[in-house]
N, CA and C of each residue as an Amber inpcrd file, in Angstrom:
protein
   714
   0.8870000  -1.2060000  -0.0470000  -0.0420000   0.0550000  -0.1550000
   0.9350000   1.1400000   0.0940000   0.5810000   2.2910000  -0.9700000
   1.6970000   3.3960000  -1.0770000   1.4750000   4.1640000   0.1470000
   2.5870000   4.6780000   0.5170000   2.6280000   5.8660000   1.5920000
   2.6740000   7.0920000   0.8740000   2.0300000   8.1170000   1.5470000
   2.5760000   9.7290000   1.0770000   3.6620000  10.0310000   1.7820000
   4.7100000  10.3540000   1.1230000   6.0260000  10.9570000   1.7090000
   6.4400000  12.2480000   1.0250000   5.5640000  12.7300000   0.0330000
   6.2980000  14.0280000  -0.6810000   5.2350000  14.9240000  -1.0790000
   5.5200000  16.2220000  -0.7800000   4.5360000  17.4110000  -1.4840000
   5.2650000  18.2290000  -2.1890000   4.5840000  18.4710000  -3.4680000
   5.4630000  19.4420000  -4.3150000   4.1130000  20.2830000  -4.6400000
   4.9520000  21.7120000  -4.9300000   4.2290000  22.9090000  -5.4530000
   4.3150000  23.0830000  -6.8830000   3.2790000  23.3490000  -7.8380000
   3.7370000  23.6510000  -9.2250000   2.7680000  24.8310000  -9.7930000
   3.1990000  25.4790000 -10.6260000   2.5210000  26.4880000 -11.1770000
   2.2720000  26.2380000 -12.8260000   1.3350000  25.5000000 -13.0810000
   1.2410000  24.7540000 -14.6410000   0.8590000  25.9130000 -15.5890000
   0.6190000  27.0180000 -15.4420000   0.3090000  28.1070000 -16.2510000
   1.4730000  28.6890000 -17.2310000   2.7130000  28.4580000 -16.4990000
   3.9580000  29.1960000 -17.0440000   5.1130000  28.1770000 -16.7250000
   5.9100000  27.4090000 -17.9170000   6.7510000  26.5720000 -17.3380000
   8.1410000  27.3510000 -16.7930000   8.4250000  28.7230000 -17.1130000
   9.4850000  29.3200000 -16.8400000   9.2310000  29.7560000 -15.1730000
   7.9800000  30.3030000 -15.1110000   7.5330000  30.8510000 -13.7080000
   7.7110000  29.5160000 -12.8840000   7.0490000  28.4790000 -13.3740000
   7.1980000  27.2790000 -12.5250000   8.3550000  26.7790000 -11.9770000
   9.3190000  26.8220000 -12.7770000  10.7430000  26.3120000 -12.5180000
  11.2640000  27.2230000 -11.2900000  11.1760000  28.5670000 -11.2570000
  11.4610000  29.4180000 -10.2110000  10.6660000  29.2570000  -9.1240000
   9.3760000  29.0160000  -9.3310000   8.4210000  28.9130000  -8.0230000
   8.7160000  27.6600000  -7.4900000   9.1330000  26.2670000  -8.0240000
   9.0030000  25.2240000  -7.3970000  10.3920000  25.1800000  -6.6650000
  11.5900000  25.8900000  -7.1890000  12.8170000  25.9890000  -6.3960000
  12.6270000  26.7840000  -5.0520000  11.8170000  27.9010000  -5.1350000
  11.7050000  28.7460000  -4.1310000  10.9080000  28.3140000  -3.1990000
   9.9250000  27.2120000  -3.2160000   9.0660000  26.8830000  -2.4920000
   9.3920000  25.5000000  -1.8440000  10.4280000  24.8380000  -2.5770000
  10.8750000  23.3960000  -2.1250000  11.2740000  23.4120000  -0.7670000
  12.1430000  24.5700000  -0.0180000  12.2960000  24.4070000   1.3810000
  11.2340000  23.9670000   2.1660000  10.0800000  24.7340000   2.1810000
   9.0310000  24.6660000   3.1130000   8.0890000  23.2890000   2.6190000
   8.2040000  22.9580000   1.3930000   7.4290000  21.7490000   0.9370000
   8.1900000  20.4640000   1.3090000   9.4620000  20.5280000   1.3080000
  10.4830000  19.4890000   1.9470000  10.4300000  19.1740000   3.3330000
  10.2620000  20.3090000   4.0540000  10.0360000  20.4090000   5.6560000
   8.8070000  19.8750000   5.9030000   7.7530000  20.2370000   5.3690000
   6.2890000  19.6270000   5.5630000   6.3670000  18.1250000   5.1600000
   6.9130000  17.7460000   4.1470000   6.7990000  16.3980000   3.7330000
   7.5370000  15.5750000   4.8870000   8.6350000  16.0640000   5.3630000
   9.4300000  15.2070000   6.4540000   8.7550000  15.0880000   7.5240000
   7.8680000  16.2090000   8.0480000   6.8920000  16.0330000   9.1860000
   5.8620000  15.5430000   9.1260000   5.3630000  15.1450000   7.7810000
   4.1390000  14.4660000   7.4380000   4.2740000  13.0430000   8.2190000
   3.1850000  12.6140000   8.9840000   3.4980000  11.0280000   9.4750000
   2.9380000  10.1520000   8.2670000   3.3390000   8.8500000   8.3250000
   3.0160000   8.0240000   7.2940000   1.4460000   7.9480000   6.9160000
   1.0550000   8.2990000   5.7350000  -0.3420000   8.4590000   5.5010000
  -0.4570000   7.2810000   4.6110000  -1.1760000   5.9700000   4.8490000
  -1.1580000   5.0420000   3.6960000  -2.4680000   5.1890000   2.9340000
  -2.4070000   5.1840000   1.8340000  -3.5040000   5.4440000   0.7130000
  -3.6450000   4.1470000  -0.3090000  -4.6110000   4.0950000  -1.0270000
  -4.8240000   2.9280000  -1.8770000  -3.7500000   3.1820000  -3.2980000
  -3.5200000   4.4890000  -3.4340000  -2.7310000   4.6100000  -4.7320000
  -1.9720000   5.8630000  -4.7570000  -1.7470000   6.7130000  -3.7130000
  -0.9020000   7.8670000  -3.6300000   0.3840000   7.8620000  -2.9320000
   1.2820000   8.3130000  -3.4790000   2.7480000   8.4470000  -2.6570000
   3.1060000   9.6790000  -2.4620000   2.4090000  10.6230000  -3.2450000
   2.5080000  12.0920000  -2.8010000   1.4230000  13.0730000  -3.1550000
   1.6750000  14.3370000  -2.8220000   0.6100000  15.0960000  -3.0560000
   1.0660000  16.2620000  -3.8240000   0.4650000  16.6330000  -4.8980000
   0.6900000  17.8190000  -5.8330000  -0.2170000  18.8610000  -5.6710000
   0.3400000  19.9570000  -5.4490000  -0.6030000  21.3330000  -5.1550000
  -0.2670000  22.0520000  -6.5070000  -1.2130000  22.2530000  -7.1830000
  -1.2360000  23.0580000  -8.3900000  -1.5610000  24.4420000  -7.9640000
  -0.6890000  25.3890000  -8.0690000  -1.2180000  26.7120000  -7.9370000
  -1.5130000  27.6000000  -9.1590000  -2.6760000  28.1960000  -9.1330000
  -2.9550000  28.9180000 -10.3520000  -3.6680000  30.3510000 -10.1530000
  -3.6550000  30.9640000 -10.7460000  -3.9370000  32.4860000 -10.8120000
  -5.5420000  32.6780000 -10.6220000  -6.3370000  31.8370000 -10.9700000
  -7.5960000  31.5750000 -10.5780000  -8.1740000  30.2930000 -11.0250000
  -9.2920000  29.7470000 -10.2680000  -9.6890000  28.4170000 -10.3240000
 -10.2600000  28.3640000 -11.8730000 -10.7420000  29.3200000 -12.4540000
 -11.2320000  29.4540000 -13.8470000 -10.1510000  29.1190000 -14.9280000
  -8.9240000  29.0840000 -14.5430000  -7.9310000  28.8190000 -15.5200000
  -7.7790000  27.1940000 -15.4770000  -8.2010000  26.5810000 -14.5480000
  -8.2290000  25.0020000 -14.6510000  -8.6630000  24.4040000 -16.0230000
  -9.8700000  24.8970000 -16.2660000 -10.6750000  24.4230000 -17.5370000
  -9.8300000  24.7320000 -18.8870000  -8.9070000  25.6510000 -18.7160000
  -8.1150000  26.1990000 -19.9770000  -6.7090000  25.2730000 -20.0570000
  -6.6100000  24.4800000 -18.9060000  -5.2070000  23.8210000 -19.0010000
  -5.2480000  22.4250000 -19.6390000  -4.3910000  22.0220000 -19.9920000
  -4.3290000  20.4710000 -20.5780000  -4.1580000  19.6490000 -19.2540000
  -4.9910000  18.6030000 -19.0180000  -4.7960000  17.9700000 -17.8470000
  -3.5660000  17.4240000 -17.5920000  -2.8510000  17.1140000 -18.7630000
  -1.4220000  16.4180000 -18.3550000  -0.5750000  17.4360000 -17.7850000
  -0.8790000  18.7150000 -17.7630000   0.0120000  19.8290000 -17.0510000
  -0.2450000  19.9510000 -15.3890000  -1.0990000  19.1440000 -15.0760000
  -1.5310000  19.3180000 -13.5400000  -1.9340000  17.9120000 -12.9680000
  -1.1100000  16.7820000 -13.6170000  -1.5930000  15.5410000 -13.0270000
  -0.1610000  14.7470000 -13.0020000   0.1270000  14.1000000 -11.8460000
   1.2810000  13.2760000 -11.8960000   0.7970000  11.8240000 -11.3670000
   1.4400000  10.9160000 -12.0640000   1.0920000   9.6960000 -11.7010000
   1.4700000   9.0860000 -10.0900000   0.5600000   8.6590000  -9.4590000
   0.6220000   8.2990000  -8.1380000   0.5810000   9.3560000  -6.9530000
   0.3620000  10.7610000  -7.5570000   0.1210000  11.7740000  -6.7490000
  -1.5050000  12.2100000  -6.7300000  -1.7560000  12.4530000  -5.2950000
  -3.0520000  13.4000000  -5.5380000  -3.1280000  14.5820000  -5.7170000
  -3.6520000  15.1680000  -6.7010000  -3.6990000  16.5820000  -7.2490000
  -4.6940000  17.3480000  -6.5760000  -4.4400000  18.4910000  -6.1920000
  -5.2550000  19.4420000  -5.6130000  -4.9320000  21.1620000  -6.1100000
  -5.8400000  21.8710000  -6.0440000  -5.4600000  23.3480000  -6.5910000
  -5.4320000  24.2240000  -5.4190000  -4.8260000  25.4190000  -5.7230000
  -4.6880000  26.6120000  -4.7650000  -4.5520000  27.7460000  -5.4180000
  -5.1030000  28.9020000  -5.1930000  -5.2430000  30.2390000  -5.9330000
  -3.9080000  30.8240000  -5.2880000  -3.2500000  31.6130000  -6.2900000
  -1.8700000  32.1480000  -5.6430000  -1.7340000  33.4850000  -6.6960000
  -1.1930000  34.7880000  -6.1280000  -0.8120000  35.7230000  -6.9990000
   0.7670000  35.7570000  -7.2290000   1.2570000  35.1330000  -8.1990000
   2.5620000  34.6510000  -8.5510000   3.3430000  35.9660000  -8.4760000
   3.2080000  37.0530000  -8.9860000   3.5630000  38.2710000  -9.0020000
   3.9700000  38.7480000  -7.7650000   2.7750000  38.4720000  -6.7460000
   3.0510000  38.7550000  -5.4640000   4.1690000  38.0630000  -4.5480000
   4.1730000  36.7950000  -4.7820000   5.1870000  35.9190000  -4.2890000
   6.5560000  36.1310000  -4.6470000   6.7810000  36.5530000  -5.9770000
   8.0410000  36.6430000  -6.4650000   8.6810000  38.3590000  -6.0600000
   7.7720000  38.9260000  -5.7080000   8.2530000  40.2580000  -5.1220000
   8.4080000  40.5630000  -3.7430000   7.9600000  39.3960000  -2.9620000
   8.1270000  39.5030000  -1.6120000   9.7920000  39.7850000  -1.1290000
  10.2030000  40.5490000  -0.3820000  11.3180000  41.2560000  -0.0940000
  12.2430000  40.3470000   0.6250000  11.9440000  39.2990000   1.2950000
  12.9130000  38.3230000   1.9620000  12.7430000  36.7440000   1.6980000
  13.5800000  36.2480000   1.9880000  13.3480000  34.7440000   1.8610000
  12.4520000  34.3190000   3.0340000  12.5400000  34.6220000   4.1260000
  11.6680000  34.5040000   5.3490000  10.2540000  34.6980000   4.9140000
   9.8180000  35.7760000   4.3130000   8.5260000  35.9260000   3.9230000
   7.9470000  35.0840000   2.8550000   8.8510000  34.5220000   1.7940000
   8.5190000  33.5500000   0.8530000   8.3230000  32.1350000   1.6220000
   8.8870000  31.9970000   2.6390000   8.4900000  30.7960000   3.4890000
   7.2430000  30.7820000   4.3170000   7.0900000  31.9520000   4.8070000
   5.8100000  32.0500000   5.3910000   4.6310000  32.1360000   4.4290000
   4.8200000  32.7190000   3.1620000   3.6360000  32.5310000   2.4380000
   3.5070000  31.2900000   1.7840000   4.6040000  30.4980000   1.5020000
   4.5260000  29.2240000   0.8330000   3.7390000  28.2840000   2.0060000
   4.0750000  28.4400000   3.3510000   3.1500000  27.6650000   4.1880000
   1.5890000  27.9830000   4.1460000   1.4380000  29.1010000   4.0950000
  -0.2100000  29.5490000   4.1310000  -0.5950000  29.0250000   2.7510000
  -0.1030000  29.2150000   1.4800000  -0.7230000  28.5180000   0.2810000
  -0.7810000  27.2190000   0.4360000   0.0840000  26.4160000   1.1520000
  -0.1730000  24.7820000   1.2620000  -1.2170000  24.4690000   2.1090000
  -1.4240000  25.2290000   3.3820000  -2.2380000  24.5810000   4.4080000
  -3.5450000  24.4710000   3.7350000  -4.4120000  25.2040000   3.1750000
  -5.6810000  25.0300000   2.8870000  -5.9100000  23.7190000   1.8800000
  -5.1270000  23.5500000   0.9120000  -5.3960000  22.4080000  -0.1010000
  -4.9970000  21.1710000   0.7940000  -4.0900000  21.2770000   1.6390000
  -3.5200000  19.8850000   2.3370000  -4.7370000  19.4400000   3.4420000
  -5.2520000  20.4290000   3.9650000  -6.4070000  20.1910000   4.6810000
  -7.7510000  19.5730000   3.8720000  -7.5710000  20.2480000   2.5400000
  -8.7890000  19.5310000   1.7140000  -8.3830000  18.1700000   1.4390000
  -7.3250000  17.9680000   1.3360000  -6.8250000  16.4380000   0.8230000
  -7.1430000  15.3880000   2.3230000  -6.6560000  16.2350000   3.3810000
  -7.1110000  15.2290000   4.4510000  -8.4100000  14.6920000   4.5990000
  -9.5910000  15.7740000   4.3380000 -10.7720000  15.4100000   4.3150000
 -11.1200000  14.4630000   3.0860000 -10.5930000  14.5530000   1.8900000
 -10.9540000  13.6170000   0.8880000 -10.4210000  12.3010000   0.9760000
  -9.3110000  12.3040000   1.6520000  -8.8260000  10.8050000   2.0510000
  -9.1410000  10.3520000   3.4340000  -9.9760000  10.9240000   4.1150000
 -10.5810000  10.6430000   5.3090000  -9.3200000  10.6280000   6.5220000
  -8.5420000  11.5280000   6.3890000  -7.3590000  11.5340000   7.4700000
  -7.4810000  12.5690000   8.4130000  -7.1020000  12.3250000   9.5580000
  -7.1660000  13.1060000  10.5790000  -6.6740000  14.7860000  10.3920000
  -7.3310000  15.3390000  10.1980000  -7.0830000  16.9250000   9.6570000
  -6.2080000  17.6910000  10.8030000  -6.2830000  17.2330000  12.0130000
  -5.2630000  17.8590000  13.1540000  -3.8760000  17.6190000  13.0500000
  -3.7770000  16.2740000  12.1990000  -2.2140000  16.1920000  11.7470000
  -1.7240000  17.3030000  10.9590000  -2.3220000  17.8200000  10.0530000
  -2.1060000  18.9220000   9.1300000  -1.7810000  20.2260000   9.6730000
  -2.9350000  20.4630000  10.7330000  -2.6850000  21.6570000  11.6000000
  -1.4960000  21.5510000  12.4630000  -1.3550000  20.3130000  13.0340000
  -0.1130000  20.3430000  13.9990000   1.1830000  20.3660000  13.1410000
   1.4350000  20.0770000  11.9870000   2.4150000  20.2800000  11.2420000
   2.6360000  21.8580000  10.9320000   1.5160000  22.4270000  10.7110000
   1.5070000  24.0520000  10.4520000   2.0970000  24.6090000  11.5470000
   1.6370000  24.1760000  12.5930000   2.1710000  24.9370000  13.8130000
   3.6000000  24.6290000  14.2470000   4.0840000  23.3360000  14.0190000
   5.3950000  22.7380000  14.2420000   6.3700000  23.5830000  13.3000000
   6.0460000  23.9580000  12.0830000   6.9040000  24.8100000  11.1230000
   7.0250000  26.3770000  11.7840000   6.0790000  26.5800000  12.0160000
   6.0630000  28.0610000  12.6610000   6.9890000  27.9820000  14.0480000
   6.8420000  27.0450000  14.8520000   7.7740000  26.8830000  16.0710000
   9.3270000  26.8290000  15.5890000   9.5640000  26.1160000  14.5040000
  10.7430000  25.8860000  13.8560000  11.4990000  27.1850000  13.3640000
  10.4740000  28.0580000  13.1680000  10.7670000  29.4730000  12.5030000
  11.1970000  29.1700000  11.0980000  10.6540000  28.2320000  10.6300000
  10.6020000  27.8190000   9.2280000  11.8990000  27.3500000   8.8660000
  12.9970000  26.9340000   9.7040000  14.0410000  26.4160000   9.3510000
  13.9060000  24.7870000   9.0520000  14.3860000  24.3790000   7.8540000
  14.6360000  23.3070000   7.3600000  16.1840000  22.6840000   7.4090000
  16.1200000  21.8880000   8.5050000  17.7140000  21.3430000   8.7010000
  17.4810000  19.7810000   8.9770000  18.2440000  19.1720000   8.0690000
  18.4360000  17.5700000   8.5070000  19.6380000  16.9180000   8.2290000
  19.6940000  15.6790000   8.7420000  21.0250000  15.0670000   8.7460000
  20.8910000  13.8070000   7.4940000  21.8580000  13.9840000   6.6100000
  21.8350000  13.0930000   5.5090000  22.7680000  11.7870000   6.0620000
  23.6400000  11.7760000   6.7350000  24.3200000  10.8910000   7.3260000
  25.0670000  10.9720000   8.5290000  25.2480000  10.1580000   9.1700000
  25.9180000  10.1680000  10.4690000  26.8470000   8.9170000  10.8180000
  27.9280000   8.9580000  11.4990000  28.7500000   7.7690000  11.7330000
  29.6820000   8.0580000  12.9270000  29.6650000   6.9510000  13.7660000
  30.5020000   7.2790000  14.8570000  31.8790000   6.8470000  14.5950000
  32.9550000   7.6480000  15.3730000  34.4940000   7.1500000  15.2430000
  34.8400000   5.7120000  15.8060000  35.8850000   5.2640000  15.2600000
  36.3400000   4.0330000  15.8000000  35.9510000   3.6550000  17.4750000
  36.4840000   4.6110000  18.0520000  36.5420000   4.5740000  19.5400000
  35.0350000   5.1480000  20.3630000  34.0870000   5.4430000  19.5250000
  32.8710000   5.8130000  19.7090000  32.8740000   7.1900000  20.7230000
  33.8810000   7.9140000  20.6990000  33.7680000   8.8960000  21.2830000
  33.4800000  10.1560000  20.7040000  33.3760000  10.0750000  19.2710000
  33.0520000  11.1900000  18.2620000  31.9650000  10.6600000  17.4690000
  31.0750000  11.7580000  16.8560000  30.4240000  11.2360000  15.5390000
  30.5960000  12.5240000  14.5900000  30.4160000  12.0290000  13.4050000
  30.5510000  12.9870000  12.1360000  28.9970000  12.8220000  11.4750000
  28.6480000  14.0030000  11.4260000  27.0950000  14.1980000  10.5330000
  27.4860000  14.9850000   9.4890000  26.6960000  14.6230000   8.3670000
  26.4850000  15.5630000   7.3710000  25.0470000  16.5730000   7.4530000
  25.3090000  17.3650000   7.5280000  24.0390000  18.2450000   8.0350000
  23.6610000  19.2930000   6.8660000  22.4820000  18.9850000   6.5120000
  21.8880000  19.9390000   5.0880000  20.8970000  20.8770000   5.8850000
  21.1490000  22.0640000   5.4100000  20.2160000  23.2310000   5.8180000
  19.8550000  23.7740000   4.4220000  18.4960000  23.4710000   4.3880000
  17.6140000  23.9750000   3.1210000  16.9710000  25.2590000   3.1870000
  17.2940000  26.1640000   2.2040000  16.7940000  27.5630000   2.2430000
  16.0720000  27.8950000   0.8350000  15.6240000  29.2100000   0.8010000
  14.7530000  29.2810000  -0.3540000  15.7240000  29.1930000  -1.7830000
  16.9280000  29.6840000  -1.6950000  17.5540000  29.7030000  -3.1030000
  18.7100000  28.6350000  -3.1730000  19.1420000  27.9890000  -1.7640000
  20.1860000  27.0630000  -1.8630000  20.2000000  26.0320000  -0.6300000
  20.9760000  25.0000000  -0.7430000  20.9570000  24.1720000   0.2460000
  22.5300000  24.0920000   0.6060000  22.7910000  24.4750000   1.9310000
  24.2260000  24.3390000   2.2810000  24.2770000  22.9740000   3.2340000
  25.6490000  22.3880000   2.9910000  26.0530000  21.1160000   3.3690000
  27.1590000  21.2490000   4.3220000  27.1660000  20.8010000   5.7830000
  28.0460000  21.0050000   6.4580000  28.6630000  19.6040000   7.2110000
  29.8540000  19.4850000   7.3590000  30.5560000  18.4440000   8.1370000
  30.6200000  18.7430000   9.3950000  30.1450000  18.0600000  10.4800000
  30.1030000  18.6060000  11.6950000  30.5190000  17.4330000  12.5360000
  31.2630000  17.8080000  13.4720000  32.0110000  16.7390000  14.3960000
  31.1970000  17.0190000  15.8590000  30.7430000  16.0580000  16.4320000
  30.2900000  16.1680000  17.8340000  30.8680000  15.0960000  19.0360000
  31.1340000  15.3250000  20.1820000  31.2920000  14.5060000  21.1930000
  30.1120000  13.5300000  21.3210000  30.3780000  12.5510000  22.1940000
  29.2940000  11.7710000  22.5860000  28.1750000  12.2770000  23.4290000
  28.7470000  13.5130000  24.2150000  27.6940000  14.0950000  25.1820000
  26.6650000  15.2870000  24.3130000  27.1410000  15.1190000  22.8470000
  26.2650000  16.3160000  22.1280000  27.2100000  17.3930000  21.9180000
  28.2850000  17.7270000  22.5570000  29.0320000  19.0230000  22.2220000
  29.6610000  19.0790000  21.1440000  29.2160000  20.1260000  20.0490000
  29.7160000  20.2980000  18.6450000  31.2320000  20.9320000  19.0990000
  32.2520000  19.9370000  18.1600000  33.4980000  20.3350000  18.4380000
  34.1240000  21.0830000  17.2060000  33.3840000  20.9600000  16.0440000
  33.8020000  21.7480000  14.8650000  32.6490000  21.5220000  13.6390000
  32.6310000  22.3460000  12.7800000  31.8040000  22.4780000  11.8010000
  32.3100000  22.9600000  10.4410000  32.3640000  22.5380000   9.3420000
  32.7910000  23.2320000   8.0790000  31.7250000  23.0500000   6.9940000
  31.3930000  24.3490000   6.4390000  30.4360000  23.9270000   5.1680000
  31.3340000  23.3660000   3.8940000  30.9160000  22.3960000   3.3920000
  31.5220000  21.4600000   2.5410000  31.0350000  21.7790000   0.9190000
  29.7310000  22.4690000   1.1890000  29.2720000  22.3860000  -0.2360000
  27.8670000  23.5740000  -0.0280000  27.7080000  24.1830000  -1.2920000
  26.5110000  25.0430000  -1.3720000  25.8640000  24.6760000  -2.8280000
  24.6400000  24.0380000  -2.6790000  23.8990000  23.6090000  -3.9510000
  22.9110000  24.4590000  -4.3760000  22.9640000  25.0760000  -5.3980000
  21.9180000  26.2490000  -5.7830000  20.6830000  25.6700000  -6.3500000
  20.6360000  24.2080000  -6.6090000  19.4490000  23.5650000  -7.0660000
  18.8280000  23.1450000  -5.6780000  17.6350000  23.5990000  -5.3790000
  16.9650000  23.5490000  -3.9160000  16.1550000  22.0830000  -3.7760000
  16.0370000  21.3010000  -5.0810000  15.4000000  20.2400000  -4.9150000
  16.3590000  18.8430000  -4.2980000  16.1580000  18.6450000  -3.0020000
  17.0600000  17.6160000  -2.3840000  17.4940000  16.5150000  -3.1490000
  16.3160000  15.9530000  -3.8640000  16.9360000  14.7710000  -4.7520000
  18.0690000  14.9180000  -5.5890000  18.0950000  16.0730000  -6.1210000
  19.3670000  16.4460000  -6.9760000  20.6970000  16.5420000  -6.0810000
  20.4640000  17.1800000  -4.9520000  21.7240000  17.0750000  -4.0880000
  22.2780000  15.6240000  -3.8220000  21.2980000  14.8270000  -3.3750000
  21.5800000  13.4860000  -2.9110000  22.3910000  12.7960000  -3.7940000
  22.2040000  12.9830000  -5.2660000  23.2850000  12.3890000  -6.2520000
  24.5480000  12.9520000  -6.0340000  24.8370000  13.7520000  -5.2990000
  26.3250000  14.3360000  -5.0730000  26.7350000  13.7720000  -3.8710000
  26.3040000  13.3440000  -2.9050000  26.4640000  13.0770000  -1.7030000
  26.8210000  11.7220000  -1.5800000  28.0750000  11.1630000  -0.8670000
  28.4210000   9.8340000  -0.8620000  28.4140000   9.3630000   0.6570000
  29.6020000   8.7510000   1.1150000  29.7470000   8.2130000   2.5000000
  30.6780000   8.7410000   3.2770000  30.4830000   8.6820000   4.6510000
  31.5450000   8.9820000   5.6660000  32.4140000   8.0170000   5.9640000
  33.7280000   8.0550000   6.0780000  34.6220000   7.3880000   6.4390000
  35.6490000   7.6850000   7.2700000  35.8360000   7.0830000   8.3840000
  36.5930000   7.3870000   9.5260000  37.8080000   6.6560000   9.2220000
  39.0870000   7.3650000   9.1550000  40.2200000   6.8120000   8.9120000
  40.8380000   6.3790000  10.2490000  40.9420000   7.2780000  11.1860000
  41.2780000   7.1870000  12.5850000  40.1430000   7.7240000  13.6910000
  40.8010000   7.6930000  14.8740000  39.8000000   8.2980000  15.8580000
  39.6260000   9.6360000  15.6650000  40.6520000  10.2950000  15.0480000
  40.5800000  11.8520000  14.8350000  40.6640000  12.3960000  13.5760000
  40.3880000  11.4350000  12.3480000  40.3680000  11.7990000  11.2460000
  39.3060000  11.3950000  10.3780000  38.3900000  12.0990000   9.6590000
  37.2200000  11.6030000   9.1320000  37.2420000  12.1470000   7.5630000
  36.3460000  11.5390000   6.6310000  36.2910000  12.0530000   5.4510000
  35.0670000  11.7720000   4.9140000  34.7440000  12.6470000   3.7490000
  33.2870000  12.5010000   3.2740000  33.5140000  12.6810000   1.7620000
  33.0900000  12.0230000   0.9440000  33.2900000  12.0340000  -0.4770000
  31.9420000  12.1160000  -1.5800000  32.0800000  12.5600000  -2.5630000
  30.9670000  12.2760000  -3.4380000  30.7460000  10.7070000  -3.8150000
  29.7530000  10.3750000  -4.4290000  29.6010000   9.0200000  -4.7960000
  30.7340000   8.3750000  -5.8590000  31.2680000   9.2110000  -6.5720000
  32.5170000   8.8390000  -7.4440000  33.5730000   8.8910000  -6.8350000
  33.9740000   9.4830000  -5.6910000  35.0980000   9.7500000  -4.9860000
  35.9930000  10.6180000  -5.9590000  35.2520000  11.5590000  -6.6360000
  36.1900000  12.4950000  -7.1890000  36.5840000  13.7160000  -6.4940000
  35.8810000  14.0760000  -5.4220000  35.9150000  14.8610000  -4.5080000
  35.9580000  14.4500000  -3.0230000  37.0000000  14.6600000  -2.1340000
  36.7990000  14.3470000  -0.9010000  37.1910000  15.3610000   0.3610000
  36.4230000  15.5990000   0.9850000  36.4050000  16.6500000   2.1760000
  36.9280000  15.5220000   3.5310000  38.1800000  16.2270000   3.9520000
  38.6060000  15.7460000   5.0990000  38.9400000  16.3470000   6.3810000
  38.5560000  16.2480000   7.5460000  38.9340000  16.8810000   8.7770000
  39.6250000  15.9290000   9.6470000  40.6920000  16.8000000  10.2230000
  41.7140000  15.9740000  11.0860000  41.5530000  16.8060000  12.3250000
  41.5600000  16.3890000  13.4780000  41.0720000  17.2320000  14.7960000
  41.8250000  16.2930000  16.0120000  42.1390000  16.9980000  16.9660000
  42.9180000  16.5080000  18.0560000  42.4180000  17.2920000  19.4240000
  42.0350000  16.6130000  20.4070000  41.3360000  17.3310000  21.5470000
  42.2110000  16.6600000  22.7140000  42.9750000  17.6290000  23.5450000
  43.6520000  17.5070000  24.6430000  42.9090000  17.5940000  25.7800000
  43.8080000  17.3300000  26.9770000  43.0830000  17.4770000  28.2560000
  42.5690000  18.8800000  28.3920000  43.1480000  19.8060000  28.0980000
  42.6040000  21.3420000  28.3570000  41.7310000  21.5290000  27.2550000
  40.4990000  22.1420000  27.4860000  39.3720000  22.7280000  26.6090000
  39.9550000  23.6200000  25.8020000  40.9270000  24.4620000  26.1120000
  41.5150000  25.4320000  24.9700000  42.5450000  24.6620000  24.0220000
  43.0110000  23.5210000  24.3130000  43.8340000  22.6310000  23.3850000
  43.1620000  21.9040000  22.4000000  42.7770000  22.4170000  21.0480000
  41.7820000  21.8440000  20.1780000  42.7250000  22.0690000  18.8910000
  42.9600000  21.1290000  18.1450000  43.5250000  21.1590000  16.8490000
  42.4160000  20.7860000  15.7980000  42.2110000  21.4910000  14.6530000
  41.2270000  21.2810000  13.8130000  41.9580000  21.7960000  12.3640000
  41.8660000  20.8820000  11.4510000  42.3860000  21.0220000   9.9800000
  41.1370000  20.6780000   9.1060000  40.8940000  21.4220000   8.1730000
  40.1760000  20.9290000   7.0700000  40.8470000  21.1190000   5.6300000
  40.5360000  20.0390000   4.9740000  41.1330000  20.2440000   3.6780000
  40.1620000  19.5350000   2.6120000  40.1990000  19.8730000   1.4640000
  39.5210000  19.3620000   0.1070000  40.5520000  18.8510000  -0.9360000
  40.1350000  17.4960000  -1.2690000  40.9080000  16.7980000  -2.2450000
  40.1840000  16.7040000  -3.3740000  40.6380000  16.9330000  -4.6220000
  39.9390000  16.7740000  -5.9370000  40.7730000  15.7990000  -6.7280000
  40.3070000  14.6280000  -7.3400000  40.8740000  13.7530000  -8.2250000
  40.4650000  13.7020000  -9.6260000  41.1080000  13.4540000 -10.4840000
  40.7790000  13.2260000 -11.8080000  40.1950000  12.0980000 -12.2570000
């Protein structure tokens, strides 16, 4: 039985506007998708929110432009010019959440789901201050004293990827930004991310899937809290 795991927003009236709209709304759509508990249905694996300038436009569009296989389609009205003219990324995040909420609650009713689930997610995103952070991979050092995490921070116009070292008690010992991806679709980013590899208790690396680029951190913590060695390097192989 399919499980709804993804929510996407489209603007089927204009291909170029849709490209920009999809990228700039992906941050909140992705966050909402991750917070969505598993909803099992007979046929859907996702929800497609088609944003249109007016509901009368729907009858003028080719059905193929707003239907996706295994996705539940729903419509929402939007002023695209207003969206693109918003002065800050924070306002675009807030706008995106409000555009999403009503059609998602409509989907909940149509699929006989608990609508409070969607209301709770709406409030969680506000409580998170619209920040979409997630861990792509995590691995402990051989001596289990440290862990290395690949942390992704998804924004309106980019996704930053960090290599972060923590002690077992949760204290962050160091952090390096290793990548900034301007394509905000996280699925595109996944194709560039590989595996974490600990060489020693105090040396860790992360590479792309083809091992053409390697990010390496070497660190050493002594008894004194002020004695901490940290070295970051990037290696590129042909």
